[in-house]
MARRO-923079 format. One record per residue: x, y, z of N, C-alpha, C in turn; residue in three letters. Coordinates in steps of 0.001 Angstrom, whole numbers, padded with zeros to 6 digits, always signed. Last residue first. Layout:
N
XYZXYZXYZAla ...
REM end
This chain:
411
-010012-009222+007901-011440-009001+007735-012215-010316+007887Gln -007404-009003+010329-007981-009710+009175-009487-009480+009113Pro -005799-006173+011319-006974-006971+011660-007513-007667+010412Thr -002942-004891+012719-003485-005446+011474-004598-006420+011844Ile -001669-001945+014054-002364-003207+014332-003073-003615+013047Thr +001569-000380+013870+000251-000698+013365-000363-001874+014116Tyr +004006+002186+013669+003415+001093+014444+001963+000897+014033Met +007143+003172+012516+005715+003233+012293+005122+002016+012991Arg +010008+005029+013723+009258+003810+013477+007843+004155+013057Cys +013390+006366+013402+011957+006457+013673+011299+005103+013443Ala +015958+006598+012530+015758+006357+013967+014279+006449+014376His +014867+008298+009643+015988+007787+010433+015643+007735+011920Ser +011444+007534+008631+012593+008417+008845+013672+007726+009672Asp +009987+005427+006301+010259+005634+007730+011532+006460+007879Val +007358+004654+004264+008607+005405+004326+008838+005788+005787Gln +005927+001380+004212+005896+002786+004645+007292+003376+004552Ala +003744-001377+003500+004984-000627+003270+004821+000803+003757Ser +002548-004561+003806+002407-003209+004346+003748-002507+004180Leu +000866-007116+001838+002020-006462+002452+001653-005073+002961Gln -001589-008651+001193-000228-009102+000870+000903-008459+001677Asp -003935-005924+001307-003580-007309+001028-002083-007473+000851Gln -006446-004018+002933-005050-004124+002524-004700-005597+002363Val -009005-002809+003756-008834-003779+002661-007417-003784+002084Ser -008336+000545+004937-009184-000641+004808-008755-001507+003624Leu -006510+002215+007347-006584+001903+005926-007308+000571+005777Glu -006789+004767+009750-007074+003379+009384-007171+003254+007867Thr -004845+006680+012135-005603+006540+010893-005789+005062+010576Ser -003012+007686+013999-004430+007531+014358-005301+007496+013103His -000346+007755+013781-001073+008720+012948-002565+008706+013260Ala +000216+005688+015537+000739+007023+015846+000059+008106+015009Trp -001038+003418+014542-001269+003789+015943-000725+005157+016317Leu -002905+002691+011845-001644+003343+012181-001795+003955+013572Asp -004471-000279+011067-004584+000940+011870-003193+001452+012208Gln -005824-001982+008410-004568-001588+009036-004759-000268+009774Val -007629-004873+007632-007692-003455+007957-006440-003107+008746Asp -006964-007312+005056-006889-006787+006421-007208-005295+006468Cys -007161-010400+003476-007512-008986+003377-007644-008428+004787Val -004814-012852+002615-005680-012297+003654-005905-010802+003447Thr -003003-013949+000912-004296-013568+000343-005225-012894+001352Ser -000811-014681+002503-000713-013537+001583-002051-013047+001052Pro -001603-015320+005918-001583-015806+004547-001596-014615+003592Lys +000585-014160+008553-000688-014126+007837-000526-014723+006447Leu +003001-013843+009930+002119-014948+010280+000758-014941+009634Gly +004700-011908+009056+004015-011655+010329+002936-012692+010644Ile +005734-012549+006619+006690-012200+007690+006017-012202+009059Asp +003514-012804+005002+004220-014045+005389+005247-013793+006493Ser +002888-010141+004515+002018-010914+005404+002721-012193+005878Trp +005818-008101+004713+004931-008985+003966+004090-009785+004943Tyr +006640-004926+005359+006313-006160+006083+005350-006954+005209Ala +009112-002722+004271+007940-003521+003913+007829-004729+004836Thr +010299+000598+004267+010323-000712+004932+009015-001435+004600Ile +012343+003035+002859+011076+002322+002772+011228+000943+003410Asn +014078+005590+004760+014035+004391+003910+012630+003807+003901Ala +016360+008184+005730+014999+007718+005514+014990+006534+004551Ser +019429+007307+007434+018659+008041+006432+017290+007399+006250Ser +020698+005719+009274+020958+007155+009349+020208+007963+008310Ser +018678+003030+010795+019741+003615+009995+019775+005129+010066Gly +016571+001814+011904+017680+002093+012809+018867+002722+012084Arg +013301+001844+011549+014479+002255+010790+015588+002676+011746Asn +010764-000452+011834+011753+000328+012586+012984+000591+011735Trp +007470-001126+012072+008500-000949+011054+009519+000020+011633Leu +005669-003271+014065+006493-002054+014094+007489-002127+012947Val +002447-004646+014564+003646-004557+013723+004342-003223+013953Val +000199-007037+015839+000850-005731+016017+002162-005740+015244Ala -002662-008669+014618-001197-008678+014715-000718-007237+014907Val -005612-010514+015665-004909-009334+015175-003401-009510+015325Arg -007240-012470+016728-006486-012785+015505-005786-011572+014885Asn -008112-011632+019232-009017-011498+018079-008282-011632+016748Asp -004989-010454+020672-006299-011083+020742-007084-010815+019457Thr -001948-010583+018688-002829-009990+019682-004130-010790+019735Leu +001466-011472+017860+000021-011684+017807-000709-011007+018965Pro +003988-009199+016612+003504-010155+017599+001987-010279+017540Gly +007050-007847+015203+005623-008169+015177+005270-009167+016268Ala +009279-005755+013412+008964-006433+014663+007460-006696+014670Trp +011562-005324+010912+010140-005532+011165+010016-006315+012470Val +014152-002938+010060+013627-004096+010795+012107-004101+010826Glu +017123-001889+008685+015664-001846+008530+015056-003116+009116Leu +019820-002086+008592+019261-001296+009689+017734-001215+009648Asp +019710-005161+007078+020615-004102+007517+020033-003389+008716Gly +016854-006312+007559+017588-006050+006330+018512-004870+006598Asp +014980-008627+009321+016043-007621+009423+016748-007525+008081Lys +012093-009762+011025+012777-009533+009755+013801-008424+009930Lys +011120-010002+013548+010827-011103+012627+011541-010946+011286Val +011460-009396+016919+012025-009047+015613+011817-010234+014663Lys +008282-009726+018682+009722-009898+018507+010156-009453+017114Lys +005884-009600+021395+006298-009402+020021+007810-009450+019897Gly +004739-011907+023756+005729-010868+023478+006025-010803+021989Gln +001394-012311+024542+002516-012871+023784+003471-011746+023414Val -001084-011721+025824+000167-011772+026584+001325-012439+025875Gly -003792-011433+025433-003141-012654+024942-001776-012835+025593Leu -004522-008911+026318-004723-010045+027223-004079-011339+026739Lys -002395-006101+025970-003265-007085+025330-003317-008381+026138Asp -000782-004051+026772-001667-004628+027777-002624-005680+027201Gln +000571-003247+024458+001329-003728+025616+000455-004508+026586Asn -001638-002382+022967-000802-003484+022471-000024-004101+023625Val -002508-000248+024528-003383-001417+024391-002626-002623+023831Ala -000498+001644+024118-000623+001006+025434-001452-000267+025336Ile -001243+002343+021519+000053+001695+021752+000042+000982+023107Val -003730+003520+022009-003633+002382+021092-002325+001620+021290Glu -003176+005664+023741-004004+004548+024208-003861+003318+023331Lys -000493+007431+024530-001108+006857+023340-001864+005573+023701Asn +000885+008739+026531-000555+008570+026711-001250+007973+025481Arg +003539+009134+025922+003217+008216+027015+001724+007906+027141Leu +003428+011053+023829+004036+009724+023633+003532+008727+024667Leu +002247+013231+025090+001547+012601+023969+002121+011224+023660Glu +004235+013845+026976+002907+013439+027426+002154+012713+026313Phe +006283+014730+025311+006458+013514+026115+005108+012962+026554Thr +004990+017061+024364+005462+016027+023435+005630+014694+024158Val +004494+018612+026651+003365+018096+025874+003780+016982+024922Ser +006530+017666+029511+006160+018539+028391+005107+017847+027526Asp +006165+017420+033054+006220+016734+031769+005800+017687+030645Ile +006605+017849+035729+006896+018932+034780+006983+018391+033356Ser +005956+015555+037045+005417+016813+037585+005597+017959+036596Arg +007345+013469+036017+006011+013701+035454+005343+014942+036042Ile +010430+013072+035104+009739+013837+036142+008351+014212+035619Asp +010778+009627+033894+011040+011071+033882+010278+011747+035022Cys +010163+006966+033602+011373+007306+034343+011708+008777+034343Gly +007457+004673+033753+007938+005998+033371+009138+006377+034236Ile +007313+001511+032832+007565+002284+034049+008224+003599+033658Leu +006003-000910+031473+005992+000506+031087+006077+001338+032361Leu +007610-004010+030874+006998-003088+031836+007073-001664+031310Pro +007071-005285+027523+007965-004862+028610+007168-004048+029622Ala +005978-006318+025217+005325-006604+026499+006264-006332+027671Lys +006983-005450+022858+007711-006530+023524+007139-006878+024897Ala +005366-003266+022244+005230-004493+021457+005846-005684+022175Leu +006425-001442+024156+005021-001845+024190+004809-003151+023440Ser +009072-001190+023339+008784-001668+024696+007326-002163+024794Trp +008638-000121+020779+009253-001448+020923+008996-002014+022308Ile +007441+002380+021460+006758+001408+020592+007317+000006+020776Ser +009358+003682+023014+008052+003371+023602+007313+002315+022781Phe +011479+003853+021095+011672+003242+022421+010331+002789+022996His +010244+005390+019090+010703+004021+018818+010856+003228+020112Ser +009880+007742+020510+008711+007062+019973+009048+005603+019642Arg +012557+008418+021017+011689+008060+022145+010430+007344+021667Tyr +013257+009002+018383+013944+007914+019098+013130+007476+020305Glu +011603+011189+017900+011408+009959+017125+012117+008773+017780Glu +012664+013037+019769+011267+012600+019877+011043+011296+019118Thr +015999+011974+020748+015044+012790+019998+013627+012262+020192Thr +017422+011640+024071+017100+011161+022729+016118+012111+022056Met +017728+012765+026574+018922+012278+025887+018684+011760+024485Gly +015428+013537+028012+016193+014521+027259+017366+014029+026453Gly +013447+012127+029318+014606+012548+030112+015614+013389+029329Asn +011354+011166+027791+011182+012440+028479+012377+012917+029271Gly +011881+007747+028243+011111+008749+027508+010942+010018+028350Val +013057+005625+029395+013810+006882+029453+013051+008025+028777Glu +011568+002999+031303+011517+003943+030191+012383+005172+030453Leu +013578+000275+032691+012535+001298+032716+012635+002248+031527Met +014328-003045+031335+014541-001869+032185+013516-000777+031881Asp +013369-005255+030007+014582-004612+029505+014888-003273+030175Pro +011988-008037+031248+012100-006628+031626+013414-006045+031110Asp +009502-010503+030626+010868-010023+030426+010904-008511+030651Asn +007064-011616+033015+007466-010791+031879+008968-010531+031843Trp +004227-013279+034116+005699-013288+034143+006241-012670+032855Ser +001534-013025+033866+002053-013362+035190+003552-013296+035283Gly +001365-014100+030528+000675-013464+031654+001164-013974+033005Pro +004803-014420+029356+003386-014742+029309+002702-014131+030519Gln +007993-015039+027874+007027-014114+028479+005612-014647+028354Ala +009628-016709+026441+009403-017014+027858+008361-016113+028518Tyr +010125-015842+023882+009247-017007+024039+008905-017315+025490Ser +012010-013724+024085+010589-013450+023858+009683-014638+024170Ala +014696-013516+024445+013952-014264+025460+012429-014178+025272Trp +015786-011885+022529+016108-013310+022447+015309-014157+023431Lys +015116-009249+023258+014351-009934+022210+014586-011444+022204Asp +016957-008156+024989+015688-008632+025528+014946-009523+024540Asn +018948-007365+023231+019241-008370+024263+017956-008990+024808Gln +017585-005387+021761+018054-006606+021104+018339-007717+022120Asp +017140-003433+023725+016008-004028+023017+016405-005353+022368Ala +019767-002764+024370+018934-003412+025377+017721-004093+024725Val +020486-001480+021980+021210-002670+022433+020391-003475+023433Ser +018798+000726+021975+018643-000292+020937+019340-001596+021309Thr +019768+002099+024264+018368+001673+024188+018188+000564+023156Met +022423+002643+023568+022143+001752+024689+020706+001231+024626Arg +022079+004350+021338+022852+003114+021230+022517+002133+022350Asp +020476+006542+022344+020003+005654+021277+020745+004319+021262Trp +020244+007061+025913+020821+007330+024601+020434+006221+023623Asn +020008+006779+028806+019191+007686+028018+019900+008077+026720Asp +020317+003254+029449+020814+004627+029551+020019+005481+028571Lys +019533+000339+031434+019341+001181+030262+020010+002529+030516Ile +021593-002121+033001+020808-000889+033061+020704-000203+031705Asp +021445-005442+031488+021987-004441+032399+021161-003169+032311Gly +018547-007614+031063+019690-006818+030596+020301-006035+031759Thr +016258-008671+031938+016997-009482+030983+018305-008831+030571Thr +014650-008736+035038+015497-007985+034129+016274-008951+033241Arg +011432-010091+035350+012869-010244+035609+013628-009436+034573Trp +008305-010439+037074+009123-009950+035965+010583-010091+036367Ser +007323-011984+039115+006384-011544+038078+007083-010914+036882Asn +009223-014878+040308+008813-013486+040241+007847-013203+039119Gly +009353-017724+040350+009825-016946+041491+009271-015526+041488Ile +008871-019041+038076+008305-019652+039281+008605-018828+040528Ser +010326-017516+036212+008855-017485+036211+008197-018129+037423Pro +013195-017869+036411+012509-016909+037279+010981-016946+037241Ala +014432-019555+034558+014138-020069+035902+013290-019136+036770Trp +014796-018386+032099+014723-019853+032142+014362-020402+033524Thr +015082-015709+032506+013877-016150+031812+013693-017662+031926Ala +017643-015359+033592+016509-015569+034499+015223-015990+033802Pro +020531-015812+032936+019392-016128+032062+018113-016369+032855Asp +022177-014654+034861+022081-016112+034757+020820-016527+034008Glu +021982-011845+034365+023275-012521+034515+023210-014031+034306Asn +019958-010025+034134+020063-011055+033111+021301-011916+033227Gly +019881-008413+036390+020547-007892+035186+020713-008924+034071Trp +018334-009017+038481+019696-009542+038548+020425-009337+037222Glu +015737-008148+039672+016659-007285+038938+018077-007824+039079Cys +012318-009039+039788+013711-009437+039951+014609-008547+039103Leu +009555-008023+041354+010332-007670+040175+011806-007985+040429Ser +006556-009044+042515+007985-009283+042714+008729-009079+041399Phe +003826-007627+044210+004435-007875+042907+005943-008001+043104Phe +002276-009014+046971+003285-008049+046532+003887-008495+045200Ile -000200-009386+049270+000140-009726+047889+001043-008644+047318Thr +000669-010187+052621+000213-009181+051656+000643-009625+050258Arg +001766-012091+054223+000415-011655+054567-000121-010580+053649Gly +004176-013238+053585+004197-011965+054329+002819-011503+054797Ser +004662-015383+052004+004284-015664+053395+004098-014400+054226Ser +005494-014295+049659+004272-015091+049623+003761-015408+051025Leu +007901-013176+050541+006801-012303+050125+005470-013057+050133Leu +009393-015508+051009+009091-014604+052120+007933-013669+051771Ala +009639-016549+048420+008915-017318+049441+008499-016422+050605Lys +011210-014477+047344+009918-014848+046754+009049-015581+047769Ser +013496-014581+048886+012620-013425+049010+011244-013714+048417Met +014419-017099+048017+014179-016862+049448+013261-015662+049653Lys +014881-016905+045265+013740-017697+045751+013420-017458+047230Pro +017304-015292+045210+015997-014724+044870+014802-015567+045322Tyr +019557-016924+045914+019120-015797+046744+017689-015341+046475Arg +019925-018939+044017+019869-019318+045433+019251-018204+046280Glu +020059-017667+041653+019119-018798+041731+018952-019276+043171Lys +022165-015944+041995+020806-015416+042167+019759-016527+042248Pro +024877-017388+043852+024054-017365+042654+022682-016749+042932Ser +027103-015345+045661+026094-016409+045713+025175-016281+044506Ile +028824-013192+045737+029124-014288+044819+028151-015448+044846Gly +027882-011140+047301+028867-012056+047896+029151-013284+047028Thr +026412-009065+046289+025747-010376+046425+026655-011488+046940Asn +026342-006286+045793+026951-006834+047010+026423-008229+047323Ala +023213-006115+043873+024553-005658+044271+025019-006339+045563Cys +020701-006602+042757+021658-007708+042799+023061-007288+043231Asn +017208-005847+043730+018447-005663+042982+019491-006720+043346Asp +013902-005896+043329+014918-006571+044145+016217-006669+043356Tyr +011024-004125+043873+012136-004279+042937+013327-004768+043743Lys +007840-004930+044864+009233-004933+045292+010146-005112+044096Leu +004693-003642+045700+005625-003969+044612+007035-003928+045176Tyr +003130-002688+047711+002465-003495+046694+003428-004080+045668Asp +003249-002079+051226+003955-002130+049941+003231-003084+048987Val +002395-001617+053825+001438-001502+052723+002084-001470+051347Gly +003983-002098+055962+003963-000726+055462+002934-000523+054347Trp +003790-004806+056250+003200-003972+057306+003112-002505+056887Ser +005248-005637+054011+003815-005913+054083+003138-005007+055114Ala +007821-004849+054784+007193-004256+053594+005677-004452+053625Phe +008133-006544+057029+008177-005090+057178+007486-004416+056005Thr +008066-009032+055784+007000-008693+056742+006957-007177+057000Lys +010412-008794+054295+009132-009003+053604+007965-008644+054520Ala +012319-008592+056336+012073-007448+055451+010747-007590+054715Asp +012143-011141+057527+011924-009932+058321+011576-008746+057420Gln +012829-012812+055359+011511-012916+056011+011178-011652+056794Glu +015489-011877+054666+014380-011912+053710+013015-011927+054399Glu +017971-011505+055696+016856-010827+056387+015559-010902+055563Tyr +019853-012610+054069+019765-013115+055431+018641-012501+056245Gly +019922-009730+052212+020483-011076+052311+020535-011521+053770Leu +019084-007155+051840+018167-008057+052542+018693-009485+052653Ser +021366-004389+052512+020663-005345+051670+019822-006280+052514Gly +021216-001062+053870+021501-002487+054008+020756-003286+052956Pro +022318+001829+051968+021298+001077+052700+021720-000368+052855Met +024157+002931+050336+023624+003808+051386+022602+003101+052270Thr +025094+001776+048055+025872+001567+049281+025413+002481+050411Lys +023621+001638+045800+024146+002964+046168+025066+002906+047385Ser +022783-001021+045813+023770-000596+044819+024369+000774+045118Cys +022683-002213+049274+022080-001820+048002+023158-001269+047075Thr +024369-005040+050755+024118-003599+050647+023413-003320+049327Gln +024287-007764+050537+024511-007210+051875+024304-005701+051919Thr +021603-008636+048270+022953-008781+048784+023069-008160+050168Gly +019273-008026+046991+019485-009419+047382+020914-009689+047834Ala +017577-005067+048030+018687-005701+047329+018946-007095+047893Asp +014678-003031+047268+015594-003691+048192+016640-004431+047361Ala +012100-000607+046975+013332-001205+046446+014104-001881+047578Tyr +008531-000410+046370+009766-000096+047100+010907-000916+046517Ile +005330+001035+045441+006425+000081+045323+007678+000547+046028Gly +001834+001287+045645+003134+001770+046122+004184+000671+046036Phe -000871+002358+043531-000162+001336+044300+001272+001781+044560Met -003697+004672+043752-002495+004108+043146-001886+003042+044041Leu -005640+006228+044860-006066+005128+044000-004918+004446+043286Gly -004742+007967+046664-004901+008489+045307-005385+007413+044335Lys -004291+006468+048854-005439+007380+048907-005726+008008+047546Ser -001873+005232+048239-003117+004455+048156-004347+005364+048138His -000178+007367+048844-000259+006869+047464-001548+006077+047263Val -000623+007485+051619-000932+008639+050773-001111+008198+049312Tyr +000313+004991+052444-001098+005344+052674-001508+006514+051780Asp +003010+005274+051804+002197+004284+051088+000714+004595+051245Ala +003631+007218+053732+003779+007526+052312+002947+006567+051456Leu +003209+005825+056083+002418+007031+055824+002477+007409+054352Ala +005187+003841+055746+003769+003473+055810+002874+004676+055516Lys +007606+005231+055828+007160+004646+054564+005681+004282+054605Ile +007830+008434+057525+007887+006979+057437+007281+006467+056143Gly +008120+011096+057728+006806+010559+058104+006778+009035+058084Ser +010676+011620+056729+010421+011762+058167+009080+011176+058617Pro +012514+011017+054539+011211+010371+054700+010794+010412+056174Phe +014832+012493+054818+014092+012584+053555+012697+011945+053610Thr +015885+012117+057353+016011+013438+056742+015163+013599+055484Ser +015518+009417+057973+014785+010438+058724+014803+011801+058041Ala +014912+006750+055913+015854+007831+056165+015124+009030+056772Lys +013474+003853+057496+013394+004944+056523+014342+006078+056905Pro +015187+000902+058262+014705+002176+058819+014633+003224+057711Val +014779-002602+058782+015129-001497+057900+014480-000216+058413Leu +015531-004177+061933+014591-003704+060917+015208-002632+060021Asn +016944-005143+064095+017294-005654+062770+016365-005193+061663Gly +016540-003941+066460+015791-005181+066228+016069-005772+064846Gln +017995-001622+066239+018458-002629+067205+017754-003964+067032Ala +017902-001000+062621+017739-000637+064031+018157-001799+064934Asp +020490-000922+060044+019236-001390+060610+019112-000930+062056Arg +022087+001883+058387+022076+000705+059258+020664+000343+059701Asn +021542+003986+056673+022661+003108+056366+022603+001806+057155Leu +018000+004410+055946+019230+004695+056692+020293+003645+056373Glu +016454+004566+052628+016633+004127+054013+017937+004599+054651Gly +016257+005157+049958+015160+005629+050812+015403+005345+052298Trp +018028+004272+047953+018382+005451+048765+017254+005961+049672Cys +016332+003006+044961+017381+002997+045987+017427+004331+046764Asp +012900+003830+044327+014085+003028+044049+015068+003186+045220Asp +009401+003669+044644+010659+004185+045195+011796+003266+044777Leu +006812+003839+042356+007863+002993+042916+009093+003777+043359Asn +003581+003615+041853+004529+004676+042204+005647+003995+042993Ile +001525+002127+039407+002541+001931+040442+003402+003185+040608Tyr -000192+002798+037280-000725+002775+038646+000316+002574+039743Thr -001172+003577+034362+000088+003801+035097-000239+003913+036589Tyr -003642+003437+033087-003040+002198+033585-001734+002357+034330Gly -004956+005719+032489-004509+004918+031345-003825+003630+031769Leu -005301+006963+034890-006497+006390+034260-006151+005528+033055Ala -002736+007981+035267-003218+006885+036120-004409+006184+035482Ala -002669+010110+033466-001858+008915+033210-002321+007727+034037Leu -003984+012417+034118-004756+011397+033427-003971+010129+033135Gly -002790+014296+035667-002438+014286+034242-003300+013333+033429Ser -003643+013664+038238-004158+014893+037610-003870+014938+036112Ser -002207+011231+038776-003668+011271+038723-004158+012471+037926Val +000437+011991+038636+000001+010801+037895-001512+010805+037728Met +000530+014112+040430+000650+014388+038999+000191+013197+038156Ala +000333+012730+042895-000668+013741+042525-000675+013958+041014Asp +002689+011232+042746+001392+010547+042806+000268+011506+042401Ala +004491+013364+042822+004445+012481+041652+003125+011715+041605Thr +004048+014376+045344+003749+015221+044189+003672+014397+042906Glu +004955+012169+046853+003560+012611+046948+003167+013452+045731Lys +007646+012164+046102+006813+010992+045820+005330+011357+045881Ile +008542+014687+046996+008624+014314+045586+007668+013172+045253Leu +008150+014325+049770+007400+015355+049041+007377+015057+047547Thr +009981+012352+050476+008562+012031+050509+007709+013072+049781Glu +012691+012228+048078+012135+012505+049401+010628+012310+049334Asn +015808+011799+046285+014383+011524+046490+013973+011895+047909Ile +018307+011420+044712+017728+012700+045145+016215+012585+045309Asn +019473+009203+043628+019306+009228+045088+018638+010507+045606Cys +017708+009426+040653+018738+008645+041348+018496+008722+042871His +015901+010778+039008+016268+011373+040301+017412+010673+041018Phe +015550+009357+036572+015645+010824+036586+016259+011370+037874His +015654+006605+037177+016251+007124+035945+016443+008637+035968Asn +014298+006145+039794+015733+006076+039580+016241+006825+038354Trp +011533+006059+040433+012303+007274+040728+013714+007292+040161Ser +008960+005009+038233+010059+004664+039140+010995+005862+039255Asn +005534+004297+037515+006651+005240+037548+007689+004735+038533Trp +003581+002151+035470+003679+003098+036575+004860+004021+036408Gly +002631-001213+034845+002736+000169+034378+002805+001095+035584Met +003429-004624+034070+003210-003546+035035+003422-002184+034398Gln +001723-006607+031596+002939-005976+032121+002618-004792+033038Pro -000988-008592+032952-000421-007792+031875+000812-007093+032449Thr -000869-009999+035255-001521-010657+034127-001267-009888+032838Leu +000359-009293+037722+001089-009197+036464+000445-009931+035306Gly -000772-011711+040221-000386-010373+039747+000278-010444+038371Leu -001256-014162+041425-002362-013502+040747-002043-012140+040168Gly +000710-015689+042415+000228-014618+043297-000855-013772+042635Asn +002355-018100+041624+000898-018054+041787+000496-016980+042793Asn +004658-018269+039090+004422-017767+040438+002929-017516+040614Leu +004374-021175+036985+004318-019738+037221+004127-019422+038698Leu +006642-023625+036073+005484-023336+036925+005494-021849+037241Ile +007653-025044+032909+007827-024185+034073+006519-023941+034825Arg +007280-026496+030619+007454-027241+031868+007453-026349+033106Arg +007146-024608+028612+005968-025428+028883+006085-026083+030264Ile +009704-023625+028459+008679-022754+029037+007409-023530+029346Ser +011016-025817+027327+011436-025348+028648+010373-024469+029283Ser +009770-026121+024854+009603-027164+025864+009992-026695+027247Ser +008318-022894+024049+009160-024047+023779+009059-025004+024958Asp +006347-020536+022195+006643-021238+023446+007572-022383+023086Thr +006225-019644+019706+006448-018616+020726+006473-019217+022120Leu +007627-020938+016728+006916-021179+017983+007250-020083+018978Arg +007251-019702+013511+008095-019684+014714+007257-019929+015958Ala +005805-019384+011275+006273-020737+011546+007077-020827+012825Asn +003682-016924+012529+004200-017571+011332+004581-018994+011658Gly +003678-017366+015759+003805-016224+014861+004471-016758+013605Leu +001486-018938+018122+002489-018982+017069+002542-017651+016339Arg +000872-019975+021512+000656-019075+020384+001798-019190+019388Ala +000473-023472+022445+001067-022134+022549+000810-021307+021312Gly -000754-025890+023525-001349-025098+022442-000867-023656+022526Ser +000331-026882+025802+001064-027113+024574+000508-026289+023427Val -001565-026322+027752-000304-025586+027754+000408-025689+026412Thr -003653-028035+027272-003919-026589+027235-002632-025797+027155Ser -002439-030548+027528-003039-030166+026251-003262-028663+026158Ser -001565-030502+030219-000611-030661+029138-001184-030167+027817Ser -003966-030301+031625-002964-029237+031749-002000-029283+030578Ile -005137-032752+030842-005803-031484+030574-004812-030326+030602Leu -003320-034640+031828-003578-034573+030391-004203-033250+029998Leu -003551-034124+034581-002277-033904+033918-002443-033793+032409Leu -006222-034901+034966-005822-033529+035233-004511-033195+034528Leu -006110-037647+034369-006946-036771+033552-006538-035309+033720Leu -004421-038489+036459-004019-038670+035068-004786-037727+034151Ile -006001-037834+038702-004699-037186+038525-004218-037292+037073Cys -008193-039569+038297-008398-038112+038324-007084-037368+038065Phe -006953-042083+038545-007552-041683+037272-007740-040170+037180Leu -006229-041943+041276-005205-042118+040253-005734-041667+038885Phe -008722-041818+042488-007806-040686+042636-006728-040719+041553Val -009619-044345+041756-010344-043154+041308-009452-041915+041379Ser -007813-045976+043074-007869-046030+041629-008567-044789+041069Phe -008445-045423+045738-007119-045061+045222-007112-045018+043700Arg -011008-046491+045823-010802-045060+046050-009460-044604+045501Ser -010438-049188+045413-011283-048471+044453-011092-046972+044577Ser -008911-049797+047697-008280-049829+046386-009099-049066+045342Pro -011071-049272+049624-009825-048507+049635-009102-048566+048291Leu -013182-051116+049244-013399-049693+048957-012096-048898+048862Ser -012877-053741+049990-012625-053407+048581-012702-051902+048293His -013397-053864+052708-012097-054358+052268-011797-053963+050837Ala -016003-053124+053050-014961-052120+053335-013606-052557+052784Met 
REM end
C-alpha cells in the first residue's frame, strides 16, 4: 500500500498531460482561408460556454425592428402561426423572440418581473406554451442594467438569479440581454452573472449578449454567451447595413460553433431598402454566420421578401456545420469579394458591388484559398444554376448595390 499512492498520482498526472496535448492539437488545427488564419492564439485559449446550444447560428424572428414597443400576445401567437404556415419554420426559423416592453414598470412585492397586464393578460408562461405547441422555441428580453432601453421595465442588475429562475419557470428558451442603464459597470462584470444564473436555472437557455460591441465582446464573451453583438443597432437603410457588416467583419476569427458574432437582426422586408440591397444584406449575413432573426411582419410578408428569406441554398451556407465565419477577402474600391470555407472542401463566395453603377467583379481562386489549377463546379445560389468545370477564377457582372452568391466545389 505504501507504493500505490505515488503510482496512482503518477497515472493521473500522465492522463492529464495526454488530455491537454489532445485538446491542444485538435484546437490548433484551425480552419484556414488562403494564407489567412481563421483562428488566432486568443481564440484558441478561450473556453466555450458549455450549454450545448448554438452549434449553428440562431434563426427565428424578433419583434423589435418592425414593432418596437407595439407588441401584445395576439401578435406573438399570430407570428408563431405564420412562421409555421409559411414554411419558414421548416427551413430552420424556430425562435419567436419578444423584445423590450413586455413587462410592467415595477416588480411585484416579491421582486419578480411582471408581464404587462394590458398586453400580455394571459402571462408569459401561457404564451411560451402556445409557441411550444407550434413546435417553435420562445425567447424573451431583459437588460443588464437597472432599466430596459425603453425605460418601461426594470432591468435585471442585482436580480440575475431571480430573473433567470423566473424565465426558466415560464419555459423561456432564449434570452436577449441588453446594456441600457448599466450604471457604468463594465459588461465584463455584469454579463457573467446572468450567464451563471441561466446555467443554474434548471432550463437550457440560449444566451444572446447585446452590449453593442462596446468592450470587444468577441475577445471575452465566448465563455459567457452563445452570441454577442459586435455593433450598435442596425437601421433599415443601405449605409447603416453596410457599416454594420464592416464592423462585424473584423471579428470573424472569433466565431465558431456555440458562439457567434452578431451584427444585429435582419431588416429584410421592412421597406427601407431595395430588393437587391436586401438580397445583399441577407447574403452577407448568411456568409458571415450571423444570426438570421427576421425583423419584419411575417403575417403579411410579400412574395419578394418571402423568396429572399426562404432561399435554402443561402440558408445552408449560414448553417454549415464547419462553422467558420466568411469574411471580406478582396476590395477594389466599391467592388468586394467575401468568402469562407464550408464542409466538404467547398467555399462560399459573395461578389458584392457597393458602388453606384454596374461593374464586373472577379474572384480569383488564389483570393478564396484554392489553387489556380483547381477545377470546380460553381453553383449560383440566387439564380439556382450550376456551371461545371470552372478554373482559375469566377467573374460576373453585378448591378449597383447588388451581389452574386456562389458555392464552389472542387472536383
